[in-house]
C-alpha positions as a LaTeX table, in Angstrom:
\begin{tabular}{lrrr}
\hline
Residue & $x$ (\AA) & $y$ (\AA) & $z$ (\AA) \\
\hline
Met1 & 51.25 & $-11.45$ & 29.67 \\
Lys2 & 48.04 & $-9.69$ & 30.54 \\
Val3 & 45.05 & $-10.02$ & 32.82 \\
Ala4 & 42.50 & $-12.67$ & 32.02 \\
Asp5 & 39.14 & $-11.64$ & 30.61 \\
Gly6 & 36.18 & $-11.67$ & 32.95 \\
Phe7 & 37.60 & $-9.76$ & 35.91 \\
Thr8 & 37.48 & $-6.11$ & 36.87 \\
Leu9 & 39.32 & $-4.06$ & 39.46 \\
Lys10 & 37.13 & $-2.04$ & 41.81 \\
Thr11 & 38.12 & 0.26 & 44.64 \\
Ile12 & 35.76 & 0.05 & 47.59 \\
Ala13 & 36.50 & 2.17 & 50.68 \\
Asp14 & 40.20 & 2.45 & 49.76 \\
Thr15 & 40.45 & $-1.33$ & 49.20 \\
His16 & 41.30 & $-2.63$ & 45.72 \\
Val17 & 39.42 & $-5.82$ & 44.87 \\
Leu18 & 39.25 & $-8.06$ & 41.82 \\
Val19 & 35.67 & $-8.90$ & 41.02 \\
Pro20 & 34.71 & $-11.78$ & 38.71 \\
Leu21 & 32.26 & $-11.08$ & 35.91 \\
Gly22 & 29.90 & $-13.29$ & 33.93 \\
Ser23 & 30.64 & $-17.01$ & 34.10 \\
Asn24 & 33.67 & $-16.32$ & 36.30 \\
Val25 & 31.30 & $-15.53$ & 39.18 \\
Val26 & 30.53 & $-19.24$ & 39.44 \\
Ser27 & 34.05 & $-20.60$ & 38.95 \\
Phe28 & 35.94 & $-17.92$ & 40.93 \\
Arg29 & 34.23 & $-18.15$ & 44.27 \\
Ser30 & 35.96 & $-15.31$ & 46.03 \\
Ile31 & 37.05 & $-11.74$ & 45.75 \\
Met32 & 40.77 & $-11.04$ & 45.86 \\
Ser33 & 42.05 & $-7.83$ & 47.41 \\
Leu34 & 45.18 & $-6.13$ & 46.10 \\
Ser35 & 47.63 & $-3.71$ & 47.64 \\
Glu36 & 48.11 & $-0.32$ & 46.04 \\
Ser37 & 51.10 & $-1.60$ & 44.07 \\
Gly38 & 49.19 & $-4.77$ & 43.15 \\
Ala39 & 46.35 & $-2.65$ & 41.77 \\
Phe40 & 48.94 & $-0.60$ & 39.86 \\
Leu41 & 50.40 & $-3.78$ & 38.34 \\
Trp42 & 46.90 & $-5.08$ & 37.49 \\
Lys43 & 46.16 & $-1.85$ & 35.60 \\
Gln44 & 49.48 & $-2.17$ & 33.77 \\
Leu45 & 48.54 & $-5.70$ & 32.72 \\
Glu46 & 45.26 & $-4.61$ & 31.17 \\
Thr47 & 47.40 & $-4.41$ & 28.05 \\
Glu48 & 50.10 & $-6.92$ & 27.13 \\
Lys49 & 53.31 & $-6.29$ & 29.11 \\
Asp50 & 56.47 & $-8.26$ & 29.81 \\
Glu51 & 58.39 & $-8.33$ & 33.08 \\
Asp52 & 60.88 & $-5.64$ & 32.02 \\
Gln53 & 58.04 & $-3.25$ & 31.14 \\
Leu54 & 56.43 & $-3.89$ & 34.52 \\
Val55 & 59.73 & $-3.26$ & 36.33 \\
Ala56 & 60.17 & 0.03 & 34.47 \\
Ala57 & 56.61 & 1.12 & 35.28 \\
Leu58 & 56.84 & 0.14 & 38.96 \\
Thr59 & 60.20 & 1.83 & 39.54 \\
Ala60 & 58.95 & 4.98 & 37.80 \\
Glu61 & 55.79 & 5.08 & 39.95 \\
Tyr62 & 57.25 & 4.11 & 43.34 \\
Asp63 & 60.50 & 4.78 & 45.17 \\
Ile64 & 61.75 & 1.20 & 44.76 \\
Asp65 & 64.96 & $-0.25$ & 43.36 \\
Glu66 & 64.94 & $-2.54$ & 40.32 \\
Gln67 & 65.92 & $-5.70$ & 42.23 \\
Thr68 & 63.11 & $-5.30$ & 44.77 \\
Ala69 & 60.62 & $-4.39$ & 42.04 \\
Arg70 & 61.55 & $-7.47$ & 40.00 \\
Ala71 & 61.19 & $-9.78$ & 43.04 \\
Asp72 & 57.82 & $-8.24$ & 43.96 \\
Ile73 & 56.57 & $-8.48$ & 40.37 \\
Arg74 & 57.58 & $-12.13$ & 40.11 \\
Glu75 & 55.71 & $-12.93$ & 43.31 \\
Phe76 & 52.65 & $-10.99$ & 42.08 \\
Ile77 & 52.70 & $-12.77$ & 38.70 \\
Glu78 & 53.09 & $-16.18$ & 40.34 \\
Asn79 & 50.10 & $-15.55$ & 42.62 \\
Met80 & 47.97 & $-14.24$ & 39.77 \\
Lys81 & 48.84 & $-17.21$ & 37.55 \\
Lys82 & 47.96 & $-19.67$ & 40.33 \\
Ala83 & 44.54 & $-18.01$ & 40.52 \\
Asn84 & 44.24 & $-18.06$ & 36.69 \\
Leu85 & 43.99 & $-14.27$ & 36.63 \\
Ile86 & 46.84 & $-13.71$ & 34.16 \\
Val87 & 47.33 & $-15.26$ & 30.74 \\
\hline
\end{tabular}
């Protein structure tokens, strides 16, 4: 899986936000903010990654156990898919 085309991650005053680009400005009528770990996962998904690769990256970056990382990643992926931000 990877992030959908037409969105970019911007950091504004220490807040990470997903900003729609091009035709997505009309269809995606909001800006979504991400936590620090959410922004980290978004950057990871700029190239194709599977869940195991995301777990490895998250546990290497943060002091988090594999079970918690996997649960958090699944929730993140579910939310991003509902918003059509991950393909």
